[in-house]
C-alpha positions as CSV (number, residue, x, y, z in Angstrom):
1,L,-192.3,-214.1,154.2
2,L,-196.0,-214.5,154.2
3,G,-196.4,-211.2,156.1
4,I,-194.3,-209.3,153.6
5,A,-196.2,-210.7,150.6
6,L,-199.5,-209.6,152.2
7,T,-198.2,-206.2,152.9
8,V,-196.9,-205.7,149.3
9,S,-200.2,-207.0,147.8
10,A,-202.2,-204.6,150.1
11,C,-200.2,-201.6,148.9
12,G,-201.0,-202.3,145.2
13,K,-203.2,-200.0,143.1
14,K,-206.9,-200.5,142.8
15,P,-208.0,-201.6,139.4
16,A,-209.4,-198.8,137.2
17,P,-213.2,-198.9,136.9
18,E,-214.6,-200.1,133.7
19,P,-215.5,-197.2,131.4
20,T,-219.2,-196.8,130.9
21,A,-220.5,-196.4,127.5
22,L,-221.9,-192.9,126.7
23,P,-225.4,-192.7,125.3
24,Q,-225.5,-192.3,121.5
25,A,-226.5,-188.6,121.8
26,E,-223.5,-187.8,124.0
27,R,-220.8,-189.5,121.9
28,P,-218.4,-187.2,120.1
29,R,-219.1,-187.3,116.4
30,P,-216.1,-187.6,114.0
31,A,-215.7,-184.6,111.8
32,A,-217.3,-185.0,108.4
33,P,-214.8,-185.2,105.7
34,A,-214.6,-181.9,103.7
35,T,-216.3,-182.2,100.4
36,D,-215.6,-180.4,97.2
37,E,-218.7,-178.3,97.8
38,D,-217.4,-177.2,101.2
39,A,-214.0,-176.3,99.8
40,A,-215.6,-174.3,96.9
41,R,-217.9,-172.5,99.4
42,R,-215.0,-171.6,101.6
43,A,-213.0,-170.4,98.5
44,R,-216.0,-168.2,97.5
45,E,-216.3,-166.8,101.0
46,E,-212.6,-165.9,101.1
47,A,-212.8,-164.3,97.7
48,A,-215.8,-162.2,98.7
49,R,-214.0,-161.2,101.9
50,R,-210.9,-160.1,100.0
51,E,-213.0,-158.2,97.5
52,A,-214.9,-156.4,100.2
53,E,-211.6,-155.4,101.9
54,E,-210.3,-154.1,98.6
55,A,-213.5,-152.1,98.0
56,A,-213.2,-150.6,101.5
57,R,-209.6,-149.6,100.7
58,R,-210.6,-148.0,97.4
59,N,-213.4,-146.1,99.2
60,A,-211.1,-144.9,101.9
61,A,-208.6,-143.7,99.3
62,T,-211.4,-141.9,97.4
63,L,-212.6,-140.2,100.5
64,A,-209.1,-139.0,101.4
65,E,-208.3,-137.7,97.9
66,R,-207.5,-134.0,97.8
67,V,-209.1,-131.3,95.7
68,F,-207.3,-128.3,94.4
69,F,-208.2,-124.6,93.9
70,D,-207.1,-121.8,91.6
71,Y,-205.3,-118.8,93.0
72,D,-207.3,-116.6,95.4
73,V,-210.6,-118.3,94.8
74,A,-212.9,-120.7,96.6
75,D,-214.9,-122.0,93.6
76,I,-214.8,-125.7,92.8
77,R,-212.8,-126.2,89.6
78,S,-214.5,-128.2,86.9
79,D,-211.6,-130.7,86.8
80,Q,-212.1,-131.4,90.5
81,R,-215.8,-132.1,90.4
82,S,-215.3,-135.8,89.5
83,I,-213.3,-136.3,92.7
84,L,-216.1,-134.8,94.8
85,D,-218.7,-136.8,92.8
86,A,-216.9,-140.0,93.7
87,K,-217.0,-139.0,97.4
88,V,-220.7,-138.2,97.1
89,A,-221.5,-141.7,95.9
90,I,-219.7,-143.2,98.9
91,L,-221.3,-140.8,101.3
92,R,-224.8,-141.6,99.9
93,N,-224.2,-145.3,100.5
94,D,-223.3,-144.9,104.2
95,N,-225.0,-142.2,106.2
96,A,-222.7,-143.0,109.2
97,I,-219.6,-141.6,107.6
98,R,-218.6,-138.1,108.9
99,L,-215.9,-136.0,107.3
100,R,-213.7,-133.1,108.4
101,I,-213.1,-130.8,105.5
102,E,-209.9,-128.9,105.8
103,G,-209.3,-125.8,103.7
104,H,-205.8,-124.7,102.9
105,A,-204.2,-121.7,101.1
106,D,-200.7,-120.9,99.7
107,D,-198.5,-118.5,101.6
108,R,-199.3,-115.4,99.5
109,G,-201.4,-112.9,101.5
110,S,-201.7,-112.3,105.2
111,T,-202.3,-115.0,107.7
112,E,-205.8,-113.7,108.4
113,Y,-206.7,-113.5,104.7
114,N,-205.5,-117.1,104.1
115,L,-207.4,-118.4,107.1
116,A,-210.6,-116.8,105.7
117,L,-209.8,-118.2,102.2
118,G,-209.3,-121.7,103.6
119,Q,-212.6,-121.4,105.4
120,R,-214.4,-120.3,102.2
121,R,-212.8,-123.3,100.3
122,A,-214.0,-125.8,103.0
123,D,-217.5,-124.1,102.9
124,A,-217.6,-124.5,99.1
125,I,-216.8,-128.2,99.4
126,R,-219.5,-128.7,102.1
127,S,-222.0,-126.8,99.9
128,Y,-221.1,-129.0,97.0
129,F,-221.9,-132.1,99.1
130,T,-225.2,-130.6,100.5
131,G,-226.2,-129.7,97.0
132,F,-226.5,-133.5,96.5
133,G,-228.8,-133.9,99.5
134,L,-226.2,-134.8,102.1
135,E,-226.8,-133.4,105.6
136,A,-224.5,-130.5,106.5
137,S,-224.2,-131.9,110.0
138,R,-222.1,-134.8,108.6
139,F,-219.3,-132.3,107.8
140,E,-217.0,-130.5,110.1
141,I,-215.0,-127.7,108.5
142,V,-211.7,-126.2,109.5
143,S,-209.3,-123.8,107.9
144,Y,-205.6,-124.0,108.2
145,G,-204.9,-121.2,105.8
146,E,-201.2,-121.3,105.0
147,E,-200.2,-123.0,108.3
148,R,-199.9,-126.6,106.9
149,P,-198.3,-126.4,103.5
150,L,-198.2,-129.7,101.5
151,V,-195.1,-128.6,99.6
152,Q,-192.4,-126.1,100.6
153,G,-191.3,-123.6,98.0
154,R,-191.9,-120.3,96.3
155,S,-193.0,-121.4,92.9
156,E,-196.3,-121.7,91.1
157,S,-196.2,-125.5,91.3
158,S,-195.6,-125.4,95.0
159,W,-198.4,-122.8,95.6
160,A,-200.8,-124.8,93.4
161,Q,-200.4,-127.9,95.6
162,N,-201.0,-125.9,98.7
163,R,-204.3,-124.4,97.5
164,R,-206.4,-127.5,98.5
165,G,-209.1,-129.1,100.4
166,E,-208.3,-132.2,102.4
167,F,-210.6,-134.8,104.0
168,V,-210.5,-136.8,107.2
169,V,-213.0,-139.5,108.1
170,T,-214.1,-138.6,111.7
171,G,-217.1,-140.9,112.1
172,G,-218.4,-144.1,110.9
173,R,-216.5,-146.9,109.2
174,V,-215.7,-146.8,105.5
175,A,-218.0,-149.5,104.2
176,S,-217.0,-152.1,101.7
177,A,-219.9,-151.4,99.4
178,D,-218.4,-150.3,96.1
179,P,-220.6,-147.4,94.7
180,R,-219.6,-148.1,91.1
């Protein structure tokens, strides 16, 4: 019996070593309770982030807004200048933004004529921008002529929507700075 008791006691686990106390500098610090000031600061930061995101969405929508032209001309209409002016304000605030200006025409006239008309329209828009001191190198222009109609149809309202300039951001990131 004595032999069995010694064998059983010899197979037991070794006691765990006593934990040593960490020096004061290495001890984990409990998280400080959030104060009303912390909560207010976080709320302000979140509101500012949401406002910046909304401003970026507005700027992106402004940059994408189309402009329209009269029949068989490439002159910027007076009622379309405010749309381009809003784009100028955004482009002045961020020199990294690059745009592709796409010129379009309705389907009246030959394919070659409409491609040339779309080119003149895109050139007119770029000239409008450069007239405000923006670098021409920031703008790529392309003409689609009658190849990409916005609206199908053979009526003046359809044709009017197809005589347009469209804009695609090709470089930079639309900033959240609101130019207003």
